All heavy atoms as an XYZ file, in Angstrom:
639
protein
N      54.401    -25.170     99.856
C      55.142    -25.411    100.945
C      56.583    -25.984    100.545
O      56.714    -26.794     99.693
C      54.456    -26.471    101.925
C      55.312    -26.939    102.995
S      54.337    -28.220    103.968
C      54.745    -27.545    105.639
N      57.589    -25.355    101.050
C      58.987    -25.823    100.652
C      59.383    -27.140    101.467
O      59.063    -27.318    102.661
C      59.921    -24.708    101.230
C      61.305    -24.920    100.827
C      62.144    -23.706    101.207
C      63.640    -23.951    100.832
N      64.502    -22.927    101.203
N      59.929    -28.081    100.681
C      60.347    -29.384    101.366
C      61.578    -28.988    102.251
O      62.225    -28.066    102.109
C      60.827    -30.195    100.085
C      61.124    -29.201     98.896
C      60.225    -27.988     99.211
N      61.645    -29.934    103.247
C      62.720    -29.933    104.172
C      63.466    -31.229    104.277
O      62.949    -32.281    103.796
C      62.188    -29.647    105.689
C      61.539    -28.296    105.707
C      61.296    -30.640    105.981
N      64.723    -31.196    104.622
C      65.489    -32.356    104.584
C      65.012    -33.276    105.677
O      64.508    -32.752    106.649
C      67.005    -31.893    104.935
N      65.269    -34.626    105.500
C      64.808    -35.562    106.487
C      65.629    -35.500    107.719
O      66.644    -34.813    107.673
C      65.015    -36.994    105.885
C      65.957    -36.677    104.870
C      65.813    -35.302    104.306
N      65.178    -35.977    108.934
C      65.914    -35.901    110.077
C      67.356    -36.512    109.924
O      67.498    -37.655    109.306
C      65.186    -36.699    111.165
C      63.806    -36.655    110.677
C      63.814    -36.589    109.166
N      68.396    -35.902    110.308
C      69.744    -36.342    109.987
C      70.327    -36.125    108.737
O      71.475    -36.410    108.312
N      69.573    -35.339    107.911
C      70.052    -34.919    106.588
C      69.857    -36.086    105.629
O      69.381    -37.210    105.729
N      70.231    -35.912    104.323
C      70.306    -36.857    103.190
C      71.485    -37.720    103.513
O      72.593    -37.216    103.593
C      70.291    -36.063    101.981
C      69.020    -35.381    101.670
C      69.033    -34.025    101.755
C      67.839    -36.057    101.299
C      67.874    -33.264    101.546
C      66.682    -35.307    100.972
C      66.791    -33.901    101.229
N      71.342    -39.004    103.309
C      72.489    -40.004    103.487
C      72.204    -40.986    102.404
O      71.207    -41.343    102.047
C      72.393    -40.679    104.883
C      72.668    -39.539    105.942
C      72.709    -40.139    107.296
N      73.664    -41.253    107.416
C      73.461    -42.252    108.322
N      72.443    -42.235    109.220
N      74.274    -43.252    108.376
N      73.396    -41.455    101.889
C      73.353    -42.466    100.862
C      73.240    -43.949    101.439
O      73.025    -44.047    102.595
N      73.127    -44.818    100.510
C      72.823    -46.177    100.883
C      73.900    -46.786    101.759
O      75.120    -46.481    101.653
C      72.822    -46.873     99.585
C      72.628    -45.860     98.480
C      73.242    -44.665     99.001
N      73.435    -47.766    102.685
C      74.319    -48.576    103.506
C      74.195    -49.928    103.010
O      73.053    -50.345    103.048
C      73.804    -48.312    105.014
C      74.588    -49.189    105.923
C      74.034    -46.956    105.361
N      75.301    -50.595    102.810
C      75.222    -52.041    102.423
C      75.242    -52.947    103.732
O      76.084    -52.738    104.526
C      76.507    -52.378    101.552
C      76.415    -53.707    100.935
C      77.610    -53.988    100.030
C      77.336    -53.222     98.669
N      78.223    -53.638     97.604
N      74.298    -53.894    103.735
C      74.237    -54.937    104.732
C      74.135    -56.365    104.069
O      73.598    -56.391    102.954
C      73.100    -54.683    105.536
C      73.262    -53.439    106.437
C      72.205    -52.928    107.285
N      71.634    -53.904    108.272
C      70.707    -53.688    109.024
N      70.063    -52.459    109.046
N      70.278    -54.595    109.861
N      74.669    -57.290    104.780
C      74.677    -58.640    104.271
C      73.428    -59.375    105.006
O      73.314    -59.252    106.281
C      75.968    -59.397    104.521
O      75.933    -60.750    103.977
N      72.646    -60.142    104.214
C      71.437    -60.912    104.824
C      71.542    -62.194    104.181
O      71.814    -62.419    102.993
C      70.170    -60.124    104.579
C      70.106    -58.890    105.288
C      68.925    -60.960    104.865
C      68.802    -58.148    105.254
N      71.178    -63.244    104.982
C      70.973    -64.554    104.446
C      69.644    -64.838    104.018
O      68.630    -64.741    104.789
C      71.532    -65.599    105.505
O      72.900    -65.319    105.936
C      71.444    -67.104    104.932
N      69.411    -65.228    102.755
C      68.228    -65.494    102.190
C      68.256    -66.902    101.637
O      69.193    -67.305    100.703
C      67.762    -64.603    101.167
C      67.790    -63.109    101.662
C      66.403    -64.994    100.415
C      67.422    -62.080    100.604
N      67.358    -67.768    101.929
C      67.371    -69.178    101.507
C      68.741    -69.844    101.583
O      69.186    -70.422    100.560
C      66.899    -69.202    100.072
N      69.373    -69.492    102.642
C      70.725    -70.191    102.913
C      71.887    -69.656    102.180
O      72.973    -70.088    102.305
N      71.798    -68.483    101.392
C      72.928    -67.830    100.917
C      72.846    -66.374    101.218
O      71.836    -65.698    101.296
C      72.956    -68.086     99.335
C      71.967    -67.273     98.684
N      70.675    -67.829     98.491
C      71.968    -66.092     97.946
C      69.959    -66.915     97.824
N      70.762    -65.885     97.410
N      74.153    -65.793    101.371
C      74.402    -64.489    101.795
C      74.269    -63.546    100.631
O      74.597    -63.878     99.469
C      75.649    -64.270    102.508
N      73.445    -62.457    100.755
C      73.338    -61.464     99.734
C      73.532    -60.026    100.338
O      73.257    -59.850    101.501
C      72.052    -61.573     98.947
O      72.122    -60.690     97.836
C      70.762    -61.280     99.961
N      74.105    -59.162     99.642
C      74.222    -57.741     99.973
C      73.171    -56.982     99.486
O      72.739    -57.032     98.293
C      75.642    -57.255     99.561
O      76.596    -57.932    100.293
N      72.626    -56.056    100.319
C      71.581    -55.187    100.020
C      72.004    -53.790    100.420
O      72.368    -53.550    101.448
C      70.242    -55.619    100.664
C      69.759    -57.010    100.408
C      69.079    -54.697    100.254
C      68.609    -57.514    101.132
N      71.872    -52.756     99.459
C      72.088    -51.459     99.777
C      70.887    -50.623     99.777
O      70.139    -50.583     98.831
C      73.078    -50.735     98.750
O      74.294    -51.428     98.703
N      70.606    -50.011    101.088
C      69.399    -49.202    101.219
C      69.744    -47.957    101.957
O      70.758    -48.023    102.740
C      68.314    -49.944    101.992
C      67.718    -51.199    101.533
C      66.803    -51.912    102.374
C      66.810    -50.778    100.189
N      69.117    -46.888    101.817
C      69.288    -45.614    102.620
C      68.874    -46.044    104.069
O      68.043    -46.906    104.298
C      68.475    -44.559    102.010
C      68.945    -44.035    100.655
C      68.662    -45.012     99.517
O      67.853    -46.016     99.679
O      69.092    -44.820     98.434
N      69.559    -45.419    104.940
C      69.230    -45.696    106.465
C      67.715    -45.563    106.836
O      67.224    -46.476    107.537
C      69.971    -44.622    107.208
C      71.154    -44.165    106.269
C      70.574    -44.358    104.939
N      67.010    -44.652    106.235
C      65.603    -44.595    106.541
C      64.888    -45.893    106.108
O      63.879    -46.326    106.808
N      65.208    -46.468    105.002
C      64.632    -47.731    104.507
C      64.990    -48.869    105.491
O      64.203    -49.747    105.709
C      64.932    -47.901    103.078
C      64.196    -47.153    101.997
C      64.898    -46.049    101.473
C      62.849    -47.362    101.815
C      64.183    -45.352    100.451
C      62.260    -46.587    100.913
C      62.801    -45.590    100.185
N      66.244    -48.959    105.916
C      66.522    -49.948    106.873
C      65.731    -49.842    108.118
O      65.184    -50.827    108.615
C      68.092    -49.885    107.201
C      68.989    -50.459    106.114
C      69.967    -49.816    105.490
C      69.020    -51.802    105.733
N      70.568    -50.662    104.567
C      70.017    -51.978    104.751
C      68.324    -52.947    106.036
C      70.312    -53.057    104.085
C      68.518    -54.178    105.359
C      69.593    -54.178    104.299
N      65.578    -48.681    108.513
C      64.720    -48.398    109.749
C      63.292    -48.855    109.575
O      62.754    -49.615    110.463
C      64.785    -46.975    110.177
O      66.233    -46.610    110.569
C      63.982    -46.743    111.499
N      62.741    -48.573    108.575
C      61.305    -48.913    108.166
C      61.262    -50.379    107.960
O      60.353    -51.068    108.436
C      60.891    -48.127    106.960
N      62.175    -51.051    107.389
C      62.221    -52.436    107.133
C      62.345    -53.181    108.581
O      61.607    -54.157    108.673
C      63.352    -52.902    106.216
C      63.353    -54.286    105.702
C      62.078    -54.626    104.939
C      64.516    -54.591    104.817
N      63.205    -52.772    109.317
C      63.289    -53.329    110.626
C      62.085    -53.232    111.463
O      61.569    -54.126    112.140
C      64.538    -52.617    111.472
C      65.831    -53.155    110.891
C      67.008    -52.286    111.337
O      66.729    -51.065    111.871
O      68.222    -52.585    111.175
N      61.471    -52.081    111.438
C      60.142    -51.856    112.039
C      58.995    -52.751    111.490
O      58.272    -53.243    112.337
C      59.632    -50.372    112.026
N      59.025    -52.901    110.272
C      58.032    -53.818    109.643
C      58.213    -55.228    110.045
O      57.270    -55.983    110.276
C      58.115    -53.682    108.031
N      59.462    -55.602    110.152
C      59.797    -57.102    110.722
C      59.383    -57.225    112.058
O      58.740    -58.165    112.456
C      61.325    -57.341    110.425
N      59.586    -56.301    112.862
C      59.276    -56.284    114.356
C      57.656    -56.253    114.473
O      57.249    -57.133    115.311
C      59.847    -55.033    114.976
N      56.935    -55.466    113.707
C      55.553    -55.525    113.754
C      54.898    -56.978    113.457
O      53.971    -57.327    113.918
C      54.862    -54.557    112.789
C      54.965    -53.109    113.238
C      54.027    -52.206    112.458
N      54.292    -52.202    110.918
C      55.386    -51.472    110.409
N      55.992    -50.678    111.219
N      55.525    -51.443    109.171
N      55.681    -57.698    112.643
C      55.218    -59.079    112.285
C      55.863    -60.141    113.101
O      55.734    -61.276    112.792
C      55.639    -59.354    110.814
C      54.708    -58.441    109.785
C      55.419    -58.426    108.384
N      54.375    -57.841    107.429
C      54.141    -56.621    107.411
N      54.872    -55.708    108.174
N      53.316    -55.999    106.582
N      56.671    -59.700    113.992
C      57.428    -60.680    114.856
C      58.332    -61.600    114.059
O      58.387    -62.767    114.277
C      56.522    -61.476    115.725
O      55.784    -60.673    116.615
N      58.993    -61.015    113.043
C      59.830    -61.816    112.100
C      61.294    -61.379    112.181
O      61.434    -60.150    112.480
C      59.398    -61.629    110.646
C      58.032    -62.279    110.215
C      57.651    -61.837    108.858
C      58.087    -63.798    110.350
N      62.231    -62.167    112.037
C      63.534    -61.706    111.819
C      63.669    -60.901    110.537
O      62.842    -61.180    109.677
C      64.436    -63.061    111.806
C      63.510    -64.064    112.269
C      62.182    -63.734    112.145
N      64.491    -59.958    110.383
C      64.714    -59.270    109.444
C      64.910    -60.107    108.070
O      64.375    -59.779    107.039
C      65.783    -58.181    109.476
C      66.030    -57.279    108.421
C      64.930    -56.389    108.129
C      67.372    -56.524    108.616
N      65.715    -61.066    108.224
C      65.982    -62.045    107.151
C      64.710    -62.628    106.584
O      64.648    -62.860    105.342
C      67.124    -62.937    107.404
O      66.722    -63.833    108.545
N      63.911    -63.089    107.428
C      62.651    -63.706    107.023
C      61.788    -62.777    106.268
O      61.095    -63.118    105.247
C      61.912    -64.304    108.258
N      61.643    -61.575    106.617
C      60.830    -60.541    105.971
C      61.406    -60.244    104.549
O      60.677    -60.298    103.529
C      60.645    -59.297    106.669
C      59.791    -58.171    105.945
C      58.439    -58.720    105.565
C      59.741    -56.914    106.810
N      62.764    -60.067    104.551
C      63.376    -59.878    103.183
C      63.160    -61.112    102.273
O      63.005    -60.969    101.117
C      64.848    -59.571    103.455
C      65.614    -59.542    102.049
C      65.102    -58.225    104.169
N      63.326    -62.249    102.847
C      63.064    -63.466    102.062
C      61.625    -63.458    101.455
O      61.446    -63.873    100.264
C      63.374    -64.719    102.863
N      60.559    -63.096    102.337
C      59.247    -63.066    101.839
C      59.173    -62.120    100.798
O      58.415    -62.317     99.654
C      58.324    -62.773    102.997
N      59.820    -60.828    100.815
C      59.623    -59.829     99.834
C      60.393    -60.337     98.460
O      59.841    -60.232     97.425
C      60.288    -58.568    100.316
C      59.424    -57.943    101.432
C      60.417    -57.472     99.206
C      60.038    -56.846    102.231
N      61.415    -61.057     98.753
C      62.183    -61.598     97.482
C      61.316    -62.788     96.808
O      61.207    -62.612     95.619
C      63.484    -62.180     98.170
C      64.399    -62.643     96.898
O      64.597    -61.846     95.882
O      65.010    -63.750     97.029
N      60.602    -63.408     97.584
C      59.718    -64.508     96.896
C      58.546    -63.833     96.069
O      58.259    -64.181     95.028
N      58.052    -62.697     96.716
C      57.096    -61.941     95.884
C      57.665    -61.228     94.682
O      57.079    -61.359     93.551
C      56.421    -60.802     96.817
C      55.623    -61.339     97.988
C      55.325    -60.038     98.885
C      54.264    -61.824     97.475
N      58.895    -60.753     94.872
C      59.614    -60.053     93.757
C      59.846    -61.087     92.564
O      59.540    -60.691     91.397
C      60.918    -59.636     94.258
C      61.834    -59.056     93.183
C      63.178    -58.614     93.759
N      64.064    -59.861     94.015
C      64.866    -60.356     93.221
N      64.978    -59.801     91.981
N      65.640    -61.422     93.413
N      60.309    -62.215     92.769
C      60.669    -63.117     91.769
C      59.501    -63.831     91.045
O      59.555    -64.354     89.949
C      61.699    -64.190     92.204
C      61.091    -65.136     93.296
C      63.054    -63.569     92.691
C      61.978    -66.216     93.651
N      58.229    -63.713     91.742
C      57.019    -64.094     91.060
C      56.638    -63.233     89.951
O      55.789    -63.649     89.006
C      55.893    -64.299     92.119
C      56.087    -65.449     93.093
C      55.003    -65.409     94.165
O      54.030    -64.543     94.097
O      55.049    -66.285     95.113
N      56.920    -62.046     89.950
C      56.462    -60.996     88.958
C      57.211    -61.116     87.734
O      58.283    -61.664     87.558
N      56.553    -60.639     86.625
C      57.089    -60.413     85.423
C      58.221    -59.516     85.378
O      57.994    -58.189     85.846
C      56.115    -60.099     84.330
C      56.587    -60.309     82.891
C      55.449    -59.934     81.889
O      54.334    -60.586     82.196
O      55.703    -59.387     80.948
N      59.418    -59.700     84.878
C      60.576    -58.662     84.777
C      60.901    -58.181     86.218
O      60.685    -56.938     86.420
C      60.283    -57.626     83.682
C      61.450    -56.868     83.345
O      62.661    -57.472     83.499
O      61.455    -55.697     83.108
N      61.175    -59.025     87.095
C      61.505    -58.584     88.565
C      62.557    -57.519     88.660
O      63.500    -57.591     87.987
C      61.650    -59.828     89.323
C      62.097    -60.749     88.361
C      61.554    -60.406     86.954
N      62.370    -56.527     89.432
C      63.464    -55.509     89.787
C      64.535    -56.181     90.672
O      64.313    -57.303     91.133
C      62.722    -54.343     90.431
C      61.669    -55.130     91.256
C      61.179    -56.259     90.265
N      65.527    -55.425     90.902
C      66.549    -55.852     91.864
C      65.831    -55.897     93.342
O      64.923    -55.285     93.484
C      67.892    -55.169     91.808
C      67.730    -53.630     92.253
O      67.107    -53.471     93.320
N      68.219    -52.739     91.525
N      66.544    -56.577     94.218
C      65.957    -56.811     95.447
C      65.748    -55.576     96.260
O      64.845    -55.195     96.921
C      66.769    -57.776     96.285
C      66.248    -58.120     97.694
C      64.785    -58.583     97.727
C      67.166    -59.199     98.403
N      66.717    -54.594     96.111
C      66.638    -53.375     96.886
C      65.555    -52.452     96.411
O      64.771    -51.965     97.274
C      67.990    -52.561     96.804
N      65.389    -52.503     95.069
C      64.118    -51.768     94.558
C      62.856    -52.384     95.000
O      61.805    -51.715     95.362
C      64.232    -51.707     93.024
O      65.330    -50.991     92.491
N      62.809    -53.680     95.094
C      61.624    -54.376     95.402
C      61.345    -54.097     96.953
O      60.199    -53.912     97.260
C      61.773    -55.935     95.296
N      62.365    -54.008     97.800
C      62.130    -53.688     99.181
C      61.626    -52.288     99.240
O      60.641    -52.028    100.043
C      63.468    -53.812     99.952
C      63.887    -55.306    100.099
C      63.346    -53.149    101.360
C      65.113    -55.634    100.688
N      62.219    -51.312     98.569
C      61.798    -49.969     98.708
C      60.269    -49.757     98.302
O      59.484    -49.073     98.913
C      62.649    -48.950     97.782
C      64.028    -48.853     98.357
C      64.689    -47.797     97.361
N      66.118    -47.756     97.777
C      67.180    -48.369     97.054
N      66.826    -49.147     96.104
N      68.386    -48.290     97.430
N      59.987    -50.495     97.128
C      58.532    -50.396     96.624
C      57.602    -51.108     97.672
O      56.531    -50.505     97.916
C      58.427    -51.162     95.313
O      59.262    -50.584     94.394
N      58.007    -52.075     98.197
C      57.122    -52.852     99.072
C      56.929    -51.927    100.380
O      55.930    -51.852    100.908
C      57.743    -54.192     99.594
C      56.949    -54.863    100.517
C      55.973    -55.735    100.242
C      57.027    -54.947    102.065
N      55.386    -56.305    101.422
C      55.980    -55.747    102.503
C      57.782    -54.229    102.939
C      55.848    -56.066    103.876
C      57.614    -54.447    104.228
C      56.638    -55.332    104.732
N      58.072    -51.261    100.848
C      57.808    -50.347    101.930
C      57.027    -49.175    101.741
O      56.176    -48.777    102.677
C      59.315    -49.861    102.488
C      60.151    -51.033    103.233
C      61.464    -50.430    103.299
C      59.507    -51.225    104.589
N      56.996    -48.614    100.493
C      56.165    -47.543    100.071
C      54.720    -47.946    100.266
O      53.862    -47.337    100.619
C      56.521    -47.011     98.706
C      57.827    -46.099     98.766
C      58.100    -45.759     97.405
C      57.633    -44.919     99.596
N      54.391    -49.333     99.682
C      53.162    -49.796     99.790
C      52.700    -49.953    101.266
O      51.523    -49.789    101.582
N      53.643    -50.322    102.119
C      53.185    -50.497    103.514
C      52.828    -49.161    104.160
O      51.907    -49.050    104.893
C      54.557    -51.019    104.337
C      54.773    -52.494    104.319
C      53.664    -53.265    105.043
O      53.833    -53.122    106.458
O      52.820    -53.773    104.501
N      53.585    -48.146    103.766
C      53.367    -46.699    104.264
C      51.869    -46.399    103.793
O      51.047    -45.946    104.662
C      54.305    -45.645    103.854
C      53.885    -44.421    104.086
C      55.618    -46.015    104.515
N      51.544    -46.670    102.695
C      50.253    -46.338    102.096
C      49.209    -47.138    102.762
O      48.013    -46.598    103.091
N      49.433    -48.393    103.124
C      48.493    -49.308    103.626
C      48.214    -49.009    105.125
O      47.064    -49.213    105.644
C      48.968    -50.802    103.554
N      49.205    -48.245    105.757
C      49.050    -47.997    107.196
C      48.569    -46.605    107.432
O      48.470    -46.174    108.568
C      50.393    -48.242    107.889
C      50.728    -49.704    107.936
O      49.840    -50.516    108.170
N      51.998    -50.018    107.812
N      48.439    -45.892    106.395
C      47.927    -44.405    106.489
C      46.466    -44.462    106.656
O      45.718    -45.202    106.023
C      48.350    -43.683    105.283
C      47.885    -42.320    105.269
C      48.479    -41.387    104.044
N      49.915    -41.271    104.368
C      50.800    -41.071    103.353
N      50.350    -40.930    102.084
N      52.041    -40.926    103.678
N      46.006    -43.764    107.575
C      44.495    -43.564    107.859
C      43.759    -43.094    106.618
O      44.254    -42.168    105.904
C      44.300    -42.668    109.093
C      45.683    -42.321    109.542
C      46.723    -42.938    108.501
N      42.610    -43.564    106.300
C      41.858    -43.143    105.269
C      41.379    -41.759    105.440
O      40.949    -41.361    106.655
C      40.722    -44.042    104.964
N      41.403    -40.881    104.395
C      40.819    -39.543    104.598
C      39.379    -39.593    104.731
O      38.670    -40.307    104.041
C      41.268    -38.651    103.315
C      42.717    -38.415    103.372
O      43.321    -38.370    104.398
O      43.226    -38.127    102.109
N      38.808    -38.796    105.581
C      37.331    -38.746    105.794
C      36.677    -37.754    104.803
O      37.058    -36.693    104.549
C      36.927    -38.430    107.184
O      37.501    -39.350    108.099
């Protein structure tokens, strides 16, 4: 099966500023990741900044932590896998 482009085509990262632990930080993510992150925050009834702060906390606990944008992308991929129905 031949791959197809995502809805809206391929788009580069969009930089947004978020406050984490009282300081502003810029995060660059592709629009699809922003949409998925906003949906994950809404499912948890959390502000976007609170979810990003929680992901950041998990990230810095790890050995040799990646940058925050990479941690967010990885976390979101884990979320997609966790929400996928199990194959019968």
